[in-house]
N, C-alpha and C positions, 0 to 999 in steps of 0.2 A: 305270899301268904297262902296257905293251903285252904281250899274251900271245904266247908263242913256242910252237913245235911241240914237244910232249913225246913223242908216240908215234904211229906210223902202223900202222893195222890194215887191210891190203888185203882187199877183199871177195873171197870165194871163191864160185865157181860151184856151185850146188846146185839142188835142187828142193823144192817143198813143195806142200801141198794135194793135188790129184789129178795132180800132175806139172808144175806151173807152174815154169818155169825162172826162177831168181832169182840175185842176187849178194848174199851176206850178209857184213857186216863185224862189227858187234857181234852177239854171240850165236852165232857159228859154233862156239864151244865155250862151255860154261857159265861158264868162267873169263874169257872175253873179253867184258867188259861195261864200262860207264861209269856208275856210280851217278848218277842213278836210272834209267838207260836199260838195257833188257835185250837188245834186238835192233834192228837196222836192216837192212832188206832193200831192195834196188833191183831193180825189174823193168822190162824194156824189150825189146820185140821186135816186128818186123813179120811174124813167122811165126806163124800161128794155132796151130800144133801146140805152140808154146811156152807158150801161155796159155789155150787154149780150154777145157780141162777145169776150170779155176777151183778154187775152194775150197768143196767141198760142206759141208753142215751139220757143225759141230764146236763143242765147248764151250770155255769159258775161265773162269777164276776168279783174282782177286787182282791185276789190273793193268789198264792201259788200252792200247788200240790206236789208232794214228793213221794213217790211210791218206790219202795225198796223190796224187791222180791228175793227172799232168801232161798226159797225152794218152790218150784212150780212153773206154770206157763200161763200168761195172761196176754190177751190182745187188746191194745188200746187203739181206738179210732176217734177222730174228731171232725168237726164241720169244715176244717181247712183241708181235709183230704189226707191228713197224716195217719199213718198206720205204724204201730210199733209192737214187736213181740218182746214181752218182758219175761226173761227166763232167769234161772238160778244165778243170783249175784248181780242182776241188772237193776238199773234205776231209771225211772221216768220222772223228769223234772218238767212240770207244766206250769206256765204262767197264764192264768186265766185273763188277767188284765181287764180290758173292756168287756170281754165276753167270749166264752167258748162253750160248745156243746160237745160232749164226748161220752164214750162208753168204755167200760173195762170188763171184758168177758173172758172167763176161763177157757183155755184151749186144752183141757184135760178132763177126762171123765172118771178118773180114779187117781189114787196116790195122794201125796201130801202137797198142800198149798200153804205157804207160810211167808209172812213178811209184815211190812209196816206201811202205813200212810200217814204223812205229816202234812199239816196245813200251815203255811207260812204267810203271815199277813204282809200286805204292801202298804207303804205310806200313801197318804192322800194324793200326792203329786204323781204317783205311778199307777193308781188304781184303774185308770182308763187308757193305759197304753195298749198297743196291739198285743193280741194273744201270742204266746210262743210255746214251743214244745221241743223237748230234747230227750232222745233215747240214749242212755249211757250203758254201753256194753260192759260186762264184768272185767274184761281186759283193759278197759280205760280207767279203772279205779285203782290208783296206786296203793300198794300194801307196804307198810313199814314194819320191820321186824327187829326184835331184840330177843335175847334168851327168854323163852317162855311166853312171849307176847307177839301177837300180830295185830295190826291196826289197819283196816281198810278206810281210807280217807275219801269219803264221798264228796264233801264240800269243805271249803276253807283251807287253812294252813295250820299244820300242827308240827311242833318240834318234838321229835321222838328219838331217843338214844343219841342226842347230840347233833341230829341233822333235821333240817326243815323239809316237810313233805307237803306238797301242794296238791289239793284234791282235784277231782274231775270237774267240779264247779267252783268258781272263785268269784269274788267281787259281790256287788249288790249292796244296796243301802243298808241292809240289815246284817251284812257280813256273816252269813250263816256258817256254822261249823257242824258237820255231821260225820260221825265216825262209828264204825262197827269194831269193837275191841274184843279180842279173844285172849283169855289168860289161862295159862296152865296152873295147876295147883300150886299155891304159894307164891306165884309170880307177882311182881309189882310193876306198875307203869306210871310214870309222871307225864301228865298232859297239860302243858301251859295253856290257859284260856284267859284272854285279856279281861281286866277288871270291868271294862265297859259292857261286857256281854252277859246276859242272863244265861244260865246253864242248868241242864238236868242230865241225869243218868238213868237209863231204863235197862234194868237187868232182865234179860229174857231167857237165860239158861244158867244153871249152876248157882253158886254162892260167891259173893264178893263183899268186901268192906271198903268204905271210904276212910282213908287215913287223914285225920286232921291234926292240928297242932298238939292237942292234948289227949286224943282218944281215937279208937277205931269205931266206926259206926256201920253196922250191917245194913246193906242195901236191900230194900224190900223188893221181892220179885214181882214182875208184871205190874210195875208202878212207875209213875213219874217221880223220881227222887230229885226234888228241886234243891239246888245248891245255893249256899249263902255266898256273900262277896268273897273275893280272893282272886289270885292270878294263877293258881296251879291246882289241878285235880290229881290226887294220888290215890290209886286204886290197887287193892290186893285181892288176888283170887283165893277162893276157899279150897277145901280139901279136894273137891271135884272139879276145880277150875270154874271158869265163868265166861259167858258171852253177854255183852251189853252194848248199848248205844250211848254215845256222848253227843248231845245236841245243845248248841248254843247260838245266840244271836243278839244283835244290838236292839234294845227296845225302841219302839217307835214313839210311844208316849202320846198317841192320839186317841180320840174316842173311837170305840168299835161298836157298830150296829150291825147285827147279823140277822138275816132271815133265811134259814136253811142254807142253800148253796151260794148266797150272795152276802158279801162282807164289805160294808162301806163305812162312812164316818157319820152319816146322818140318816134319820128316818126318811127324809125327802129323797135321798139318793137310793134307798132301798125301794121306795115306791116307784122311782123312775126305772130301776132295774126290772121290777115286776112288769111295768107297762111295756118296756122294751122287749121283754121275753114274750109277752102276749101278742104284740104286734109284729114280731119277727125281726126286730132291729137290734136285739141284744148284741149280736156279733157283727153288725154292719160297720 
């Protein structure tokens, strides 16, 4: 069954970190989420004042962050001693778990910086596991191709053009799917997504339509286009082609209590996270 468009969440202009200008769809308010995803930010500018201050050292607990750099150069460092250079086409997948303190700072003084950051929730049983960190280089991300279509499979498994493609990241209790889909004008791609997963499409360049059983629905640009139930996503590129993200995951179905960079299940757990951060044991 083809998935249709259920809801559109336009991204709102805001800032984060030390003043980095972003557009936020999921997470613009705590009620605006799609389980298991908490937040989706798009950043992109050729003006250094929009990004140069970066994201100085800050803590997290209870979820994962996925940073996808389309263009630019960012340095990630954390309290574990990890350092990672995120460049064009690279991904950083960080599991905050019990606690991590990290920074994300631009390594360029001019030019374009463009990409996305996604927050992926963890179930209660995994929120206090040890922190983890993975830098994924562009060449590690498989690309599936068919006429007029290319799909970079960052996470999960997708069947494209009759063959299954396994992404750079697999597994996990939420079974995340994350793909960057490029369509030439008029090209179509069918992307099977299991019924059990919640899914959205984020159009970041060009024009595209979602083809459902009885109609074509134009995808809103710079928006989280939330999809209805089904097991297949069929997308058609417009006259200028399109670039978009397909993001899907198995819902957790647990209470979410968030206080800034901490995401837990209860208020008491948030209070504990704050106490741990104050006394220096967040990451112990």
